[in-house]
N, C-alpha and C positions, 0 to 999 in steps of 0.2 A: 880645140886642139892647142895646146899650149905650144909658145915659141921660146927658144932660147934667147939671150941677150944678143942684140945686133940682127934680130930677124930670123935666124935659123931655127929650123924646126926642130924641137926636142926629141932626143933619141927614143925610141920606144922602151917602156918601163916594164920590165918582165913581173908576172904576177906568179906567184909557185903556192903549192901546197906545202903542209910541214914537212913533205918526204923530200921537198926540192924539185918535185915535177911542174914544170912551167904550164899552165893552163890557159893564159892569155898574155897579150901585151897590150898597154895602153900608152897613149901621149899625153903625158901630164908631167908637170913639175913635181918632183918627189918632195920638194919643200912644201906643196900645197897643203891646206888643212886636211885632216884624215877623212871628212864627210864629203868633200868633193872628191877625194881620190876613190872613195867607196863608190859612189854616183857613177865615176868612169868605170869602175871594175862592173858594177850591176849592168851599164850599157853593153860592155864587152861578152858578158857571161849569162845575163838575164837572172842571175841570182839575186832575190831580195837583199836590199841592204841591211833589214832587219836582222838576216840569219847570219850574217858574218862580221868579223872584226878584221882590221889589217895591222899587220907589224912592219915597219919599216926597217930597211938596212941598206947598206951602202950599194948593194947590187940589185936593188928591186923592191917588191912588197911581198910579204908571204899572206896568204887568206887563211884566216881561223874560223872555223865554224861554230857556233854555239855549242857547249857541251853536250847538250841533250838532242843534238842535231847532226849526227854524222851524215856523210855523203850518202849513204845507204838509205837512211831515213828521209832525208830530204828528196830523193828521188821517189820514193813510196808515196810520200806525200802529195807530190807532183803528180803521179798518176792517179791517186785518189780524187784530185781535184780537176784533173784534165788540163793541167796547166804545161802545155806543149812545150814554149820557149824553155821553162825550167827544166823539163825532162832532156831537151837537147842539149843543155849545158852540164846536166848532172850524170846522164847515162856513161859518157867517156870516163868518168873519174871513179866509177865504182870499182870496188876489188874485183879481182879475178876469178869471181864465183857466178853461178847462175841463180842464186837463192833470190836476190832481189828482183831480177828481171823476172822471175817466176811469181813473185809476190805481185809486181807491178803489173804485168799482163793479166792475171786473174782479176785485179782491181779493177781495170779498165774495162774488161769485159762484162763483169758484174754491174757496173755503173754504166754502162753503154756508152762508153768514150770511144768512138770508133776511130776518130781521128789519133787518139793515143794508142791505139792497138796498131792502126797503120804505121804509125812512127816508130814503135818498138821493132815492128818487123823490118822496117828500112832500116833499122840500126843494127840488125843482126840478130834479134830474138827469134829462137826458132818457133815455128806455127806448130810446129810437132812435139815439144818439150813435154817431158811427163810433169805434171804440176804437183802430183803427190806421190805416196808410195803405194797406191791401188791403181795407178795407169790413167789418171784423170788427163785428159788432153784439151788443149784450149778449145777445140771443134766441140767437144763432148759437153763444156760449160756453156759455150754460147748456143748450142743447140738447146740446151735446158734452160736457161735463165736469159741469154743475150738478145740482142735485136737483129734482124734479118741483113742491116748494113754491116755490121760487124762480122756476121757469117760470110757474107760476100768477100771482105777484105781478106779473112783468114783462108778462104779457097784460092783467091787471087795469090795468098802467099804460100801455097803450095802444102796447104794441111791435109794429110793424108785422110781422104772421107771414110775410108774403112777401117781405120786405127781403132782397135778393141782397148777397153779397160780391164781389169783383171776378172771381172765378170763376163766379160765377152760381148758388153753392149758397147754399141757403136754410136755415132752421132745420129744416125738415123730412128736407132731405138728412142733415144732420149726426145727428138723431136715428135716422133709419133705419140708419146706418153704426154706431151706437152699440148697436144691436141691444137698444133698449129700448122693449117695446111702450106703456108708460105714457107716455112722451115724445111716441111717435107719435100717440097716442090723443087727448092733451091738445091736439095742434096741430091735428089733423084737426076736432076740436071747435071749435076756434077759428077754421075756416074756410081753413086753409092748404091751399093749391092743390096736390093732388097730381099734377098734369099739368105743373107747371112744371119746365123743363129748365135744366141748367146748362150751361157753355161747352162741354161734352163731348156734350151732347145726351142727358144722362141725367136721368131723373126720380128722385124719392127711391125710388119703388118699385123701380127697377134697382139701389139699393145697398140693398135689403132683404133679405140673407140669411138672417136668423133667423126661423124658422118662425113664432114667435109675432108678429113685427113683420108679416110677410105676410098672416097673417090678420087682423089689425087693418085693414090696408089694403083688404084683401077686403071684409070687414064692414062698415067705415063708408064705403068709397067705394061699393059696392053699395046700401047705404041711401040713401045721398045721391043717386044715379042714381034 
């Protein structure tokens, strides 16, 4: 931490986006070398120093991202690589649109970054948002290609276990097709409806060709009965 002449602490130096929004404050001498200031900004925001430049002015610093890395691209990159600190710093800076949150959540589920999914839900991204124009939900995607721990996180995040896509398929339909008894068990424990039918009139049980999956249906359904 820098100190002013005479030992007094240097006043906080605001760091702004180009639109004037303050994203953090650092305790540093504004006359310090730019690389030193960038390291301070990195410490405060977790944004890698190679991703931005700084402009000095009389009233603080302005952070400028590289032209090919706008805030939304940086956020999606962070979700792709499971970079939790970078997500924490970039998520509040996104434009007021859900587009990037959808893409980030989709990538995190596909890549099985459970902590990233958990963080996005903590930051206010809905566990029930529609991820495309045919009604794909996070729980559908996870039941089809994700992992069990991520499924638990979505369920704790109040994902609607019986939400259907445009074809009437629910998470339980996808889990049964996947032939994974653990996913089916988790969804049934969360009170997924095994009698719900899709637009073809099929229940999840109709898609359960795997013996272990059918046994889970028989066991849990009979116990519920």
